[in-house]
N, C-alpha and C positions, 0 to 999 in steps of 0.2 A: 201085463202090457204086451201087445202083439208085436211081432217082428217089424211090421210095417210102421207102427206108431213109434217104435223105438228108433227107427232109422231117421226120422225127421230131425230130432235134436242133433244127431251126429252130422247130418248134412248141413244143418244150420251152423254148427260149430266150424266145419270146414270152410264155409262161406265167409264167416267172420275172420278166421285166420288168414284166408287168402286176401281179404280186403285189407287187413292190417299190413300184410307183407308187401302188397302191391302199392299201397298209397303212401306208406312210410310216415314221416312226420314233417312238421314245418321246418325243422333245422336242416334236414337233408332234402333239398329241393327236388322237385319231380325230375326224374332222369338222372339223378346223381347218386352214386353209390356212397359217396362221402363228400364232405365239404371241409376244406382246410384253409382257414383264414380267408374265406371268400372264393378260394380256388376250388372249382368243382371237379371231382373225379367222376367222369361220366360212366354210367353202367356199360355203355358200348365199349369204352376204353378198357374197363375191367374185364369184360368178356373176351376181348381180343387178347389181353395178357394171359388169361386163364387158358385159352386155346393154344396160344403160343407155347406156354410152359408145358402143356400136355404133349404137344407135338415134339418138343425138344426131348422130354423124358422118354417118349416112345422111341426116338431115334437111337437111344443107347440101351434099349431094352428095360427101362425102368418102369415099374408099375405105376399106373395113374393115381393121382391123389383124388379121393372121393369128391364129388361135386361141391357140396357146401364148404367143406374144408379147403378145397382148392381156391374158391372165391374168397374166403376169409383170409387165406394165406397171402394171396396176391394183393388184395386190397390193403392188408396190413403193411406190406412192403411199400406200396404206393404212398401210403400215409407217412410211413417212416422216412422215405426219401424227401418228402416235402418238409416235414418237421425238422429233420437233420439239417437240410439246406438253410432253413430259416434261422435255426440256432447258430449255425456257422456264420451266416450273414450278419447277425446281430453282434457276434463276437469279433467280426472283422477277419474271419478265418477263411482260407480258400485252399484248394488242392490243385497243383499244376499237373499237367499231363505227365511230366517226368516223374513226379511223386507217385502218380497212379501206376505208371509202368513199373517203377521200382518195387512197389508193393506187390504187384502181380508176380514179378520175378522172385521176390523174397519168399512168397508163398510156395512157388514151385520148388525152390531150392530147399525149403524147410520140409516139405511134404513129399518130394520126389514124385510128383504127379502133375500132369499138365492141367493148368487152370481151366482150359476149355472143357476137359473131360469132367472135372468136378462140377463145373457150372452146368453142363448138360444133365448130369444126374440130379441136379437140383432145379431143373426146369428153366435155367437161365440161358438165353440164346447168346451167340457170340457178340452181337451188337450191343448187348447190355452189360457185358463183363466190365468194361471200363467204368460204367456208372456205379456198379456195385462196389468196386474197389475205391472209387472216389468217395463214396459214403463211408467206407472203412477208414480212409485217411482222414476225412473230416472228423469222424468220431474220435479217432486217436488224438487229434489236435485239440478237440474240445475237452477231452479228459485232462490233457496236460495243462490247458489254460484254466481249468477249474479244479485244482487239487483238493479243495475242501468240499466238493459236491460230486455226488455220483452222476455218471452220465445219464442213467435212466431218470434220475430226479430232474436233471437239467432238461431233458427232452420232454418229460411230463409237464414241467412248468411252461415250456414253449408251446406244447400242444394245448394247454389250458388257455394261454393267452391268444392262441389262434382260433379258439372255440371249435375244435375239431368235432364234427358230428358225423355219425355213421347211420346210413339208412338201416332201419330195423330189419330189413330183409336179410342183412348180412350179420347183424349183431347189435350190441348195445353201445359200446364205446371202445376206444383204442387205448391200450396201455403199452408203453415201451418196455422192451426187455432186451436181452443180449442177442436175440436172433431175429431182429426186425420188427418186434412188437407183436401184440396179440389182441384180437378182437373178442371181447367177452360176448357170450350168447345173449340174445334178447330174452328178458323175463316178462311174462304176462301175469302180473300179480293177481289179476282178476280171475284167472283161470285156475281152478283147483281140481285135483284128481276126481272128486265126486261129481264134477260138472261135465266130465267127459262120458258121454253115453255112446256105446258102440252098438252097431246093428246086430 
């Protein structure tokens, strides 16, 4: 087979993959990076968060997170925020500003480092620090309110009931864990190694 003829399947494959990545699926509506209980996380909002995180990391000399990983990381956190908030709402749990502030001070006292510095190294701007600690307080309260059930299981059940869907451009699905959740990579079962023809 000539080089020219072999390049055609490769180009066709790229076109198919691009089409899948761009169109997504019916669960994640057009323009949405994910949908959580009918609440759309717009791609534009995700991109803004990714850029903001990169800028904050750069301000303290932190290396940037690679593109795809950065998008997955921020999207996972955005989903986690919504799922945690809903789980807390259903349980009648809330976090006051005093509790949030106390949690921040407790962190600084325990680790002997400013919260703002740690946040910056993790791509979290100053105006989102309270939101992060609010989630921490809510999760601590959820754990105490459900002693016979792990927090991750509780959040997974909440996510299932909310029918969380992720645009396949970013991954397959969201799974809660101890660091804000994880988005598993999209699998293309119809694509096997011997179907990939390189030029």
